[in-house]
C-alpha positions as CSV (number, residue, x, y, z in Angstrom):
1,M,-0.4,-29.3,34.2
2,P,3.0,-30.5,36.1
3,G,5.2,-27.6,36.2
4,R,4.9,-23.8,36.6
5,N,3.9,-20.8,34.6
6,T,2.0,-23.0,32.0
7,A,-1.4,-21.8,33.3
8,F,-1.5,-20.0,30.0
9,L,-1.3,-22.9,27.8
10,S,-4.7,-24.5,26.7
11,Q,-4.3,-28.4,27.9
12,E,-4.2,-29.1,23.8
13,H,-1.3,-27.1,23.4
14,Y,0.3,-28.2,26.7
15,D,0.3,-31.3,24.8
16,E,1.0,-30.7,21.5
17,I,4.7,-28.5,22.8
18,K,4.8,-32.3,25.5
19,N,4.7,-34.7,22.4
20,T,7.9,-32.7,20.5
21,Y,9.7,-32.2,23.7
22,S,9.1,-34.7,26.0
23,R,11.5,-32.7,28.9
24,F,9.2,-29.9,28.6
25,N,8.2,-28.2,31.9
26,E,10.6,-30.1,33.5
27,P,12.9,-29.8,36.1
28,W,16.7,-29.6,34.4
29,L,19.0,-32.7,35.4
30,K,22.5,-32.2,36.2
31,E,23.7,-34.4,33.4
32,E,21.5,-32.5,31.4
33,V,23.3,-29.0,32.0
34,E,26.6,-30.6,31.6
35,E,25.6,-31.7,27.9
36,L,24.5,-28.2,27.4
37,K,27.5,-26.6,28.4
38,A,29.6,-29.3,26.0
39,M,27.2,-28.4,23.1
40,A,27.3,-24.7,23.5
41,A,31.2,-25.1,23.7
42,D,30.8,-26.9,20.5
43,G,28.9,-24.5,18.7
44,V,25.9,-26.7,17.8
45,S,22.6,-24.5,17.2
46,K,20.1,-23.5,19.7
47,Q,17.7,-26.1,17.5
48,D,19.5,-29.0,17.5
49,M,20.4,-28.5,21.1
50,A,16.5,-28.4,21.3
51,S,16.3,-31.7,19.9
52,Q,19.1,-33.6,21.7
53,L,17.7,-32.3,24.9
54,Q,13.8,-32.2,24.1
55,R,13.3,-29.1,25.5
56,T,12.2,-26.0,23.6
57,P,14.4,-23.8,21.8
58,N,13.5,-21.0,24.3
59,S,14.0,-23.4,27.6
60,I,17.5,-23.8,25.8
61,Q,18.0,-20.0,25.2
62,I,16.7,-19.2,28.9
63,K,19.1,-22.4,30.5
64,L,22.1,-20.8,28.6
65,K,21.4,-17.4,29.6
66,S,21.3,-18.1,33.2
67,L,24.6,-20.0,32.7
68,G,26.3,-17.0,30.9
69,L,26.5,-19.1,27.9
70,Y,23.9,-17.0,25.8
71,T,25.3,-14.3,23.5
72,P,22.7,-12.6,21.3
73,V,23.1,-11.9,17.6
74,S,24.5,-8.6,17.6
75,M,22.6,-6.1,15.3
76,P,24.8,-4.2,12.8
77,P,25.2,-0.9,13.2
78,R,22.7,1.6,12.4
79,W,22.8,3.5,8.9
80,T,24.5,7.2,9.3
81,E,23.9,10.1,6.6
82,E,27.6,9.7,5.5
83,D,26.9,5.8,4.7
84,D,24.1,6.9,2.9
85,S,25.9,9.4,1.0
86,K,28.7,7.0,0.7
87,V,26.7,4.3,-0.7
88,I,24.9,6.3,-3.4
89,D,28.1,8.1,-4.6
90,M,29.8,4.8,-4.9
91,Y,26.9,3.0,-7.0
92,K,26.0,6.5,-9.2
93,A,30.2,6.5,-9.9
94,G,29.5,2.2,-11.0
95,S,31.2,0.4,-8.0
96,P,30.3,-3.0,-7.9
97,F,27.9,-4.0,-4.8
98,E,31.6,-6.2,-3.5
99,D,33.2,-3.1,-3.4
100,I,30.9,-0.8,-1.8
101,S,30.5,-3.9,0.5
102,K,33.6,-4.0,1.6
103,E,33.7,-0.1,1.9
104,L,31.1,0.1,4.5
105,G,31.7,-3.0,6.1
106,R,28.3,-4.5,5.3
107,S,27.0,-7.7,3.7
108,V,26.2,-7.1,-0.3
109,N,22.4,-7.6,0.5
110,A,22.6,-4.9,3.2
111,I,23.9,-2.5,0.7
112,I,21.4,-3.3,-2.2
113,S,18.7,-3.4,0.8
114,R,20.1,0.2,1.6
115,L,19.6,1.4,-1.8
116,I,16.6,0.5,-2.3
117,H,15.2,2.1,1.0
118,L,17.0,5.0,0.0
119,R,14.7,5.0,-3.5
120,V,18.1,4.4,-5.5
121,N,16.8,2.8,-8.6
122,I,19.1,-0.2,-9.3
123,F,16.9,-2.1,-11.4
124,N,17.6,-0.2,-14.0
125,N,21.7,0.9,-14.5
126,D,20.9,3.4,-17.0
127,G,20.3,5.8,-14.1
128,R,23.4,5.5,-12.3
């Protein structure tokens, strides 16, 4: 197999990747790097960059990192005991999920997930 670091791939797997991404395991050309930089500046998704440049999404991510252009998605802050108390208290007081969400700076889905995690019965409003 051409290139490096592909010893762990079977020939079949290598061929499958190469058929999907024709530039897989090939050296980056200057023109490709410039196109990648332009796409990153335009906010193009990693998957779309991979399709356009015929590189794997992982290759795109590694190259963006090496260029200082990759920003990983930040993780939301951890839930604190104070957050847990506030979400339960607001829910039991009848606050809508949207209000709880705004108060805690989290998505509605995050609020619902946390209430479920805390074993608060949100499916039966009688228990508020």
